[in-house]
C-alpha positions in Angstrom: -0.1 0.1 0.0 1.3 3.2 -1.0 0.7 6.5 1.0 1.6 10.0 0.3 1.7 12.9 3.0 -0.5 15.7 2.2 -0.9 18.8 4.2 -4.0 20.9 4.5 -3.0 24.6 4.9 -5.5 27.3 5.8 -4.2 30.8 4.7 -5.9 34.3 5.4 -3.9 36.6 2.8 -6.5 39.4 3.1 -8.1 40.0 6.6 -11.4 37.9 6.6 -10.4 36.1 3.3 -9.6 32.5 4.3 -8.4 29.9 1.5 -7.5 26.3 1.9 -4.6 24.6 0.2 -3.6 21.0 -0.3 0.2 20.4 -0.4 2.3 17.5 -1.0 6.1 16.9 -0.1 8.2 17.3 -3.2 11.7 16.6 -2.3 12.7 19.4 -0.1 9.8 21.4 -1.2 6.1 21.6 -0.8 4.0 21.9 -3.9 0.3 22.8 -4.1 -1.9 20.1 -5.7 -5.4 21.7 -5.0 -6.7 24.8 -3.4 -10.0 26.7 -3.0 -11.2 28.5 -6.0 -12.5 31.5 -3.9 -12.2 33.1 -0.5 -14.2 31.7 2.5 -15.5 33.9 5.4 -14.1 32.0 8.3 -11.0 29.8 9.1 -13.4 27.1 10.0 -15.3 27.0 6.7 -12.0 26.9 4.9 -10.9 24.1 7.1 -13.9 22.1 6.4 -13.9 22.6 2.8 -10.2 21.5 2.5 -10.9 18.3 4.7 -13.8 17.6 2.2 -11.3 17.9 -0.9 -8.8 15.7 0.9 -11.6 13.2 1.3 -12.6 13.2 -2.3 -9.0 12.8 -3.2 -8.8 10.1 -1.0 -12.1 8.5 -2.4 -10.9 8.9 -5.9 -7.7 7.1 -5.2 -9.6 4.1 -3.8 -7.0 3.5 -1.1 -8.5 5.0 2.0 -4.8 5.2 3.2 -3.6 8.7 2.4 -2.5 10.4 5.6 -2.7 13.9 6.4 0.0 16.0 7.8 -0.9 19.0 10.2 
């Protein structure tokens, strides 16, 4: 079973505008693999949307074995 480490990041580049980003380790760097299409009004909303995106990614892989790094 192959697993990949994916981090869920919530960023607030502008006050009150929260974005989720899924990042994957690529050597010594992290690279974004998915992100919110637009801002969310709260940190919690962005976190929940990011978790849903991570779950969809896991379901699409069919492995159920992806692990998250917080």
